[in-house]
LOKE-500067 format. One line per field, with one value per residue (C-alpha): residue number from 1; x, y, z. Coordinates in steps of 0.2 Angstrom, whole numbers, plus 2048, in hexadecimal, padded with zeros to 3 digits. Example, Ala and Ser with C-alpha at 12.3 -4.5 7.8 and 13.67 -1.06 7.14 Angstrom:
resi 1 2
X 83E 844
Y 7EA 7FB
Z 827 824
This chain:
resi 1 2 3 4 5 6 7 8 9 10 11 12 13 14 15 16 17 18 19 20 21 22 23 24 25 26 27 28 29 30 31 32 33 34 35 36 37 38 39 40 41 42 43 44 45 46 47 48 49 50 51 52 53 54 55 56 57 58 59 60 61 62 63 64 65 66 67 68 69 70 71 72 73 74 75 76 77 78 79 80 81 82 83 84 85 86 87 88 89 90 91 92 93 94 95 96 97 98 99 100 101 102 103 104 105 106 107 108 109 110 111 112 113 114 115 116 117 118 119 120 121 122 123 124 125 126 127 128 129 130 131 132 133 134 135 136 137 138 139 140 141 142 143 144 145 146 147 148 149 150 151 152 153 154 155 156 157 158 159 160 161 162 163 164 165 166 167 168 169 170 171 172 173 174 175 176 177 178 179 180 181 182 183 184 185 186 187 188 189 190 191 192 193 194 195 196 197 198 199 200 201 202 203 204 205 206 207 208 209 210 211 212 213 214 215 216 217 218 219 220 221 222 223 224 225 226 227 228 229 230 231 232 233 234 235 236 237 238 239 240 241 242 243 244 245 246 247 248 249 250 251 252 253 254 255 256 257 258 259 260 261 262 263 264 265 266 267 268 269 270 271 272 273 274 275 276 277 278 279 280 281 282 283 284 285 286 287 288 289 290 291 292 293 294 295 296 297 298 299 300 301 302 303 304 305 306 307 308 309 310 311 312 313 314 315 316 317 318 319 320 321 322 323 324 325 326 327 328 329 330 331 332 333 334 335 336 337 338 339 340 341 342 343 344 345 346 347 348 349 350 351 352 353 354 355 356 357 358 359 360 361 362 363 364 365 366 367 368 369 370 371 372 373 374 375 376 377 378 379 380 381 382 383 384 385 386 387 388 389 390 391 392 393 394 395 396 397 398 399 400 401 402 403 404 405 406 407 408 409 410 411 412 413 414 415 416 417 418 419 420 421 422 423 424 425 426 427 428 429 430 431 432 433 434 435 436 437 438 439 440 441 442 443 444 445 446 447 448 449 450 451 452 453 454 455 456 457 458 459 460 461 462 463 464 465 466 467 468 469 470 471 472 473 474 475 476 477 478 479 480 481 482 483 484 485 486 487 488 489 490 491 492 493 494 495 496 497 498 499 500 501 502 503 504 505 506 507 508 509 510 511 512 513 514 515 516 517 518 519 520 521 522 523 524 525 526 527 528 529 530 531 532 533 534 535 536 537 538 539 540 541 542 543 544 545 546 547 548 549 550 551 552 553 554 555 556 557 558 559 560 561 562 563 564 565 566 567 568 569 570 571 572 573 574 575 576 577 578 579 580 581 582 583 584 585 586 587 588 589 590 591 592 593 594 595 596 597 598 599 600 601 602 603 604 605 606 607 608 609 610 611 612 613 614 615 616 617 618 619 620 621 622 623 624 625 626 627 628 629 630 631 632 633 634 635 636 637 638 639 640 641 642 643 644 645 646 647 648 649 650 651 652 653 654 655 656 657 658 659 660 661 662 663 664 665 666 667 668 669 670 671 672 673 674 675 676 677 678 679 680 681 682 683 684 685 686 687 688 689 690 691 692 693 694 695 696 697 698 699 700 701 702 703 704 705 706 707
X 21B 220 226 230 240 24A 23A 233 227 217 21C 21D 20F 20B 208 1FD 1EF 1EE 1E9 1D7 1D5 1DB 1CF 1C1 1C4 1C7 1B7 1AD 1B4 1AF 19E 198 1A4 1AC 1A0 194 1A1 19D 193 18B 185 174 16D 16F 165 156 14F 141 146 14C 15B 14F 148 158 15E 14D 14F 160 15A 14B 156 164 158 14E 151 15A 14E 14F 152 160 15A 149 144 133 131 133 122 119 111 117 125 132 144 154 154 144 14A 159 164 173 172 184 189 177 179 18A 189 179 183 18F 182 184 195 190 18A 178 179 182 180 18B 183 190 19E 196 194 1A8 1A9 19F 1AA 1BA 1B5 1AC 1BD 1C6 1BD 1BC 1D0 1CF 1C4 1CF 1DE 1D8 1DD 1E8 1F6 1F9 1F7 1EF 1E4 1DD 1DB 1D2 1C6 1C3 1BE 1B1 1AA 1A9 1A2 193 181 17B 186 186 173 171 178 173 163 168 178 175 171 180 189 18C 19E 197 191 1A2 1AA 19E 1A3 1B6 1B4 1AB 1B7 1C7 1D0 1D0 1D9 1CD 1BB 1BB 1AD 1B1 1B2 1A2 19A 1A1 199 188 187 18D 181 173 177 178 169 15F 15F 172 171 166 171 181 178 173 186 18C 181 187 198 196 18E 19D 1A9 1A1 19D 1A8 1B8 1B7 1BF 1B3 1AA 198 198 1A3 196 186 190 194 182 17C 188 185 171 171 17C 171 162 169 170 15F 157 162 161 14E 14A 13C 133 125 11A 116 122 113 11E 117 11E 125 125 124 136 140 14D 149 152 158 15E 170 16F 162 169 159 161 173 17C 180 184 178 166 158 151 141 139 136 124 12A 13D 13B 134 143 155 161 16E 175 187 18D 195 1A6 19E 195 1A5 1AF 1A2 1A5 1B7 1B4 1A9 1B7 1BE 1B1 1BC 1C5 1B4 1AD 1BD 1BC 1AA 1AD 1BB 1B1 1A1 1AA 1B2 1A3 194 189 18E 188 179 176 179 16C 15F 162 161 150 14A 14F 145 136 126 122 12F 134 13B 13D 12C 123 11E 119 111 112 105 10B 101 0FD 106 116 115 112 122 12C 126 131 13E 133 142 147 152 15F 162 16A 178 184 182 185 196 199 196 1A1 1AF 1AE 1B0 1BF 1C7 1C4 1CB 1DB 1DD 1D9 1E4 1F5 1F9 1FB 1EB 1E2 1E7 1E2 1D0 1CE 1D4 1CA 1BA 1BC 1BE 1AE 1A5 1A8 1A4 195 18E 192 180 17B 18A 18B 179 17D 18B 180 173 180 18B 17D 17A 167 15A 155 142 141 150 143 132 122 11D 11F 111 117 10B 117 125 118 110 122 124 111 110 11A 115 10E 101 0FA 0E8 0E5 0D5 0C9 0C9 0DC 0E0 0EE 0F6 101 114 116 108 111 121 11A 111 118 112 121 12D 126 121 12E 13B 132 130 141 148 13D 13F 12E 127 11C 112 116 124 128 131 139 12E 121 114 105 0F7 0FE 0FE 0EC 0E7 0EF 0E8 0D7 0DA 0E0 0CF 0C4 0CD 0CA 0B8 0B4 0BF 0C9 0DA 0EA 0F0 102 0FE 0FD 0F1 0F3 0E2 0DF 0D4 0C6 0C5 0C2 0B0 0B5 0C2 0B7 0A8 0B3 0BB 0A9 0A7 0B9 0BB 0CD 0D3 0D9 0D4 0DB 0E2 0F5 102 0F6 0F4 0E4 0EB 0E1 0EA 0E1 0E1 0EB 0E1 0E4 0F7 0F5 0EA 0F2 0F0 0E0 0E5 0E1 0CF 0C6 0C0 0AE 0A5 0A4 092 08D 08B 083 072 069 057 05D 061 073 07D 08E 093 0A0 0A8 0A6 09C 0A1 0A1 092 086 078 06B 075 082 085 08D 09D 0A1 099 099 092 08E 083 087 078 078 06A 068 056 051 03F 046 03D 042 04F 049 055 050 059 05C 061 06B 05F 05A 055 066 068 056 059 066 068 06F 070 070 072 073 07D 08A 083 070 06E 05E 05D 055 051 04F 048 042 04E 047 03B 043 042 049 044 04F 048 052 057 05B 06D 06E 067 074 082 07C 07C 077 082 07A 083 07E 086 083 083 082 088 08C 095 08C 09B 099 087 08D 086 094 0A6 0A1 0AA 0A3 09A 08A 07D 072 072 06D 063 05C 05C 04E 04D 03C
Y 8B6 8A5 8A8 89E 8A8 8AB 8AD 8BC 8C6 8C2 8AF 8AF 8A6 8AB 89A 8A2 8A2 88F 890 897 889 87C 883 882 870 86B 872 86B 85A 85C 862 85A 84C 848 83B 848 84D 83C 842 830 833 83A 831 841 84B 841 846 84E 860 86E 865 859 867 86D 85C 859 869 864 853 85A 867 85B 84F 85D 863 874 883 896 89E 891 88F 88A 87A 875 864 867 870 86B 87A 886 88E 88A 88C 885 896 891 881 889 87C 889 88E 892 87F 878 881 87D 86B 868 86C 85D 853 845 843 841 831 82D 831 842 84F 85F 865 85D 865 876 875 872 882 88C 886 889 89B 89F 89C 8A4 8B5 8B4 8B4 8C2 8CD 8CA 8CE 8E0 8E3 8D5 8CC 8BF 8AD 8A6 8B5 8B4 8A0 8A2 8B0 8A6 897 8A2 8A8 896 88E 89A 895 89F 895 883 884 885 874 866 86F 87E 87D 88C 897 891 89C 8A9 8AC 8B7 8C3 8C2 8C6 8D5 8DB 8D9 8E3 8F1 8F2 8F0 900 901 90E 90B 904 8F1 8F2 8E1 8D7 8DE 8D9 8C7 8C6 8CD 8C1 8B2 8B5 8B6 8A5 89E 8A5 8B4 8B8 8B8 8C3 8CF 8D1 8D3 8E0 8EA 8EA 8EE 8FE 903 901 909 919 919 918 928 933 92D 925 92E 921 922 930 932 92E 91F 919 91C 912 904 903 903 8F5 8EB 8ED 8E8 8D8 8D3 8D5 8CA 8BD 8BD 8B9 8AC 8A3 8A3 8B0 8B7 8A7 8AA 8B9 8B8 8B2 8AE 8B4 8B6 8B5 8C6 8C8 8B5 8AF 8BD 8BE 8C1 8CF 8C1 8B6 8B9 8B2 8A5 893 88C 87B 880 880 873 880 88F 88C 891 8A2 8A0 893 897 894 889 883 88B 89B 8A6 8A7 8A0 8AD 8A6 8AD 89E 89D 8A1 8B0 8B7 8B5 8BE 8CC 8CD 8CF 8DC 8E8 8E8 8F8 905 914 90A 903 914 91A 90A 90D 91F 91A 90B 916 925 91A 90F 91A 913 901 904 90C 8FC 8F0 8F9 8F9 8E7 8E3 8ED 8E4 8D3 8D8 8DC 8E5 8D6 8D9 8CB 8CB 8BB 8B2 8C2 8CB 8DD 8E0 8F0 8F0 8F5 8F6 8E5 8EB 8EE 8DD 8D5 8DE 8D9 8C8 8C6 8C4 8BB 8B3 8C5 8BE 8BA 8CB 8CC 8C1 8CF 8D9 8C8 8C6 8D9 8D8 8C8 8D1 8E0 8D5 8CD 8DD 8E5 8D6 8D5 8E8 8EA 8DC 8D7 8CB 8BC 8C1 8C4 8B2 8AA 8B2 8AF 89C 89A 8A1 896 886 88B 88F 87E 875 880 87D 86A 865 86D 86A 858 856 85E 851 842 847 849 83A 82D 81E 821 81B 82B 82D 82F 825 817 81B 813 80F 7FC 7F7 7F0 7FD 80C 804 802 814 81B 815 81A 82B 83B 844 842 84E 850 856 860 860 86E 872 877 87D 888 880 88B 88C 87F 874 872 86E 863 857 848 849 853 848 838 83C 848 83B 82F 83B 840 82D 82A 839 840 851 855 862 85A 867 871 881 890 89B 898 8A0 89F 8A5 89A 88B 88F 88F 87F 877 87C 877 865 863 869 85C 84F 854 854 845 850 849 849 838 83B 840 834 83C 83A 83F 847 83C 84A 847 834 836 842 836 827 82E 833 823 81A 823 81E 80B 80C 817 811 818 80F 80F 80A 80A 817 822 826 824 828 822 827 81B 80E 7FF 804 7FE 7F1 7E2 7DF 7E5 7DC 7DD 7EF 7F3 803 80E 812 821 821 824 832 82F 840 83D 82F 835 833 824 820 82D 833 845 847 857 869 867 871 869 862 86D 866 869 862 868 877 876 880 881 87D 869 85E 84C 842 82E 824 811 807 7F7 7F6 7EE 7F4 806 812 824 82E 83E 84C 859 869 87B 888 898 8A4 8B6 8C7 8CA 8B8 8B3 8A3 894 88D 87C 86D 85B 849 837 830 83D 841 847 857 85E 871 877 887 889 898 895 892 882 873 870 85F 855 844 838 828 818 810 7FE 804 80B 7FB 7F1 7FC 7FC 810 820 82E 83F 84D 860 86E 87E 88C 89B 898 8A7 8AA 8B4 8BF 8C5 8CB 8D4 8C7 8C2 8BB 8AA 8A9 897 898 890 888 87B 873 860 85C 84B 83C 830 81F 818
Z F6D F65 F52 F46 F45 F34 F2A F22 F2F F23 F24 F37 F41 F53 F5B F68 F5B F5C F6E F6B F5E F6A F77 F6C F67 F79 F7E F70 F75 F87 F84 F74 F70 F60 F5A F53 F47 F3E F2F F2F F41 F41 F4F F5B F50 F50 F62 F5C F60 F56 F50 F48 F3F F38 F33 F2A F21 F1A F16 F0B F03 EFF EF6 EED EDB EDA ED9 ED9 EE5 EEA EFB EF7 F00 EF7 EFE F10 F12 F02 EFA F08 EFF F0C F0A F14 F1D F27 F2E F35 F2B F29 F17 F18 F18 F11 EFF EFB F01 EF7 EE8 EEC EF3 EE6 EEC EFE F07 F09 F1B F1E F2C F2E F3D F49 F3E F41 F53 F53 F49 F55 F64 F5B F55 F66 F6D F60 F5F F73 F73 F66 F72 F82 F76 F75 F87 F8B F82 F90 F8A F9B F9D F8B F8D F9F F98 F88 F92 F9B F8A F83 F94 F93 F95 F85 F7B F83 F85 F73 F6F F69 F64 F5A F52 F46 F56 F5E F51 F5F F59 F4C F5B F63 F51 F50 F63 F5D F4E F57 F65 F5C F59 F45 F3A F2C F2C F2B F1D F15 F26 F2B F1A F1D F2F F28 F19 F23 F32 F25 F1F F2F F3A F39 F4C F4A F3B F43 F52 F47 F3C F4C F52 F40 F3F F51 F4C F3B F46 F52 F43 F3B F4A F58 F51 F41 F36 F28 F20 F1E F0B F0E F1C F10 F02 F0F F14 F02 EFD F0D F0C EF9 EFD F0B F00 EF1 EFE F07 EF6 EF2 F02 F01 F0F F03 EFE F0B F0B F1E F2C F38 F47 F58 F6A F6E F82 F83 F7E F88 F95 FA8 FB2 FBE FB0 FB2 FC4 FC1 FBD FB6 FB7 FB1 FC2 FCF FDC FDA FDE FD3 FD7 FCD FC3 FB1 FAB F9E F98 F87 F8D F93 F8B F96 F9B FAB FAE FB7 FC8 FC0 FB7 FC7 FD1 FC4 FC4 FD7 FD4 FC6 FD1 FDF FDA FD6 FD1 FC3 FBE FBB FB1 FA6 FA2 F9C F91 F89 F87 F80 F72 F6E F72 F64 F69 F7B F76 F6A F78 F83 F75 F72 F84 F86 F77 F80 F8F F85 F8A F96 FA3 FAE FBF FC7 FC6 FC4 FB4 FB0 F9F F96 F88 F78 F67 F5F F4F F59 F60 F4F F48 F58 F57 F46 F54 F61 F6B F70 F7E F71 F6F F81 F7B F75 F85 F8E F86 F87 F9A F9B F91 F9C FAC FA5 FA1 FB2 FBB FAF FB3 FC5 FCC FCA FBC FC9 FD3 FC2 FBB FCC FCB FB9 FBB FCA FC2 FB2 FBE FC7 FB5 FAE FBF FC2 FB1 FB0 FB3 FA3 F97 F9D F97 F87 F85 F8A F7D F6F F73 F79 F6E F6F F6C F65 F63 F50 F4B F49 F43 F48 F37 F36 F2A F19 F12 F15 F09 EFB EFE EFE EEB EE6 EEE EEB EFB F0D F11 F23 F23 F32 F3C F37 F49 F49 F39 F3F F4E F58 F59 F67 F62 F52 F5B F66 F59 F53 F41 F3A F43 F3D F2B F28 F2C F21 F13 F14 F13 F04 EFA EFC F00 F0F F17 F28 F2D F3C F36 F40 F35 F29 F1F F2A F1E F10 F1D F22 F10 F0C F1B F16 F04 F0A F15 F07 EFB F08 F09 EF7 EF2 EE7 EED EE3 EDE EE2 EF4 F03 F11 F23 F2A F3C F47 F46 F34 F34 F2E F20 F19 F1C F13 F04 F03 F01 EF0 EEB EEB EE5 EF4 F04 F15 F24 F34 F31 F41 F4A F3C F31 F1F F10 F00 EF0 EE1 EEC EE7 ED4 ED6 EE4 EE9 EF9 F0B F0E F20 F20 F23 F1C F29 F29 F30 F43 F48 F53 F65 F6A F63 F6C F65 F53 F48 F47 F3B F38 F34 F26 F1E F24 F34 F43 F55 F5C F67 F74 F66 F57 F4B F3F F2E F2C F1A F09 F08 F16 F16 F20 F22 F27 F29 F22 F2C F2A F1A F1A F1C F10 F14 F1E F25 F2B F36 F33 F39 F2C F30 F2A F31 F2B F24 F1B F18 F0E F0E EFD EFB EEF EF6 EEF EF4 EE6 EE2 ED1 ED2 EDB EE2 EE6 EF6 EFE F12 F17 F2B F38 F3F F3A F2A F24 F15 F11 F07 EFF F04 EF3 EEF EEE EFF F06 EFC F02 F14 F15 F0E F0A F08 F03 F06 EFB F04 EF7 F03 F14 F1F F2F F3E F3E F2D F31 F41 F4C F57 F55 F4E F3D F39 F27 F2E F22 F29 F3A F3C F4B F47 F3B F39 F2F F2C
């Protein structure tokens, strides 16, 4: 042991402690490159994946005013009650950095620094784990290299810096396996709170290992009394709740989770490289790259396992000793592994589904990427392998095996970590470093509007997880809004309040239909809602509705503040192509999809746009169906042709309903008629027990005649 001689004992420094730090820094430099440490270098975060979400979360949080709780991030997900937690932006860094944000440069990212910390601490705690059974510097170094060059860690970069904090799991294993004379309550509390402020998945794993160690300390090792254990649990739980509140975990009422049984591990995953090996062939092809947690051991890890299994007698003796001292830890690792496998057991390309109640699926889906819960078992197995190799062979033999395995590991996984390096050190171009918003309109709009609101299609109000991820709206307008200090609902989040999101999407769609649009919002309209926006703009001459840089943009009150942009043409309603027997018309508002006979209304306000091209036209006739039956005998409505004078009407027969609307001089002058129907009592077939159709049906348009 290298120490400074002649100094008091508590001043002496063991220089061997520098080695894991140097290993971590060296591995970071090899895999990631040092350019990502530059806080001005944001390019590698603009590839459009999860890292982009994390960075956007920080940008909005940094530019927003302080709110309570501290982690609230209101502008990133307007009215969604989002927090810095749900963009996985590492609250442990984001919250204190927001406090000093005025002193930071305009462009500032901390994710590269965090990844360096992950590598260094991964190396540090790996070293400490190996130190539990070996003080040999070379043994510790080679084993540490295997822990750092592991697929569960490397596969997380550059997309998931927060999830890359696997050192917290290693630290938990270290506290669990270390022989303590007293229970390390403070150390566990630091781990729990730190993991909570980094990533919830890491916290869940650390929390599980904490509980197992607490039980081992009470019932097996007997280093803490029952009363002390209860007090420890009470203090830790209270601290976690308070910290969760401050970080913003409780800002949403529903986490909207799904996916348990999808994002799992495969029982052959330890042997299947899935693109991470230059030597080992793929055993089976994953259905999707994102579906399974990568847990490939690497050729070096597999080779070490083969050597470790060489002497069965010693293996059994080692297992007995480990299990007897850490019974609850072994049980917890087993339970976490079962959870990682899920009820949809995958063996290679085959799956065996064991049905469980939907309620259990919903609860388990809070942690939908269950495969991540195998990570502590992965590292526990790797630690056991290193232990068995070091104990079953002579020092020279063990060092030769471990060194060879490390070289094999680094070489075998090079196809993966070199790809990580290329993505993190590339000069681009990155997809969203330059936005496709080139029209001068955007610069003027950024000064006039406070928020950018994306109005979803009525046919896709609640898109699923992957469709939200694959859409470009959050990438483009999230970037634009963050750059211009605007708020937006165009976000991608790890978790969000699904009922709230659905409610807001319906609200925005209704506002677009009624024209009750907020003057401080700029609206990006889905292509399916062009007619709704176009009809609304007909009644609002100060509003702009145009196609700008491939996006349909509705700007309320735009022409009140500018007389330019004559090159932008207002979009007119698109006429239906599905009704050759009718006069031309366009459906606007709450209509459902067209059928072969016509189209049902689906809501309370629908509009029909009819071009008036014949100067001699006198009347427009609408042929309608009404959704009436014995349980719902009447459809009541009001309709208008000028937006002010409403006429009441009640339909009591299903078909052969006609409404005649006189063609006025104003209609001829405008070149169109816009008839609005306000449905007073639409009803869904489902609510009447007539099937699963949940549309709110009122009238069905079958034909339009202009005479």
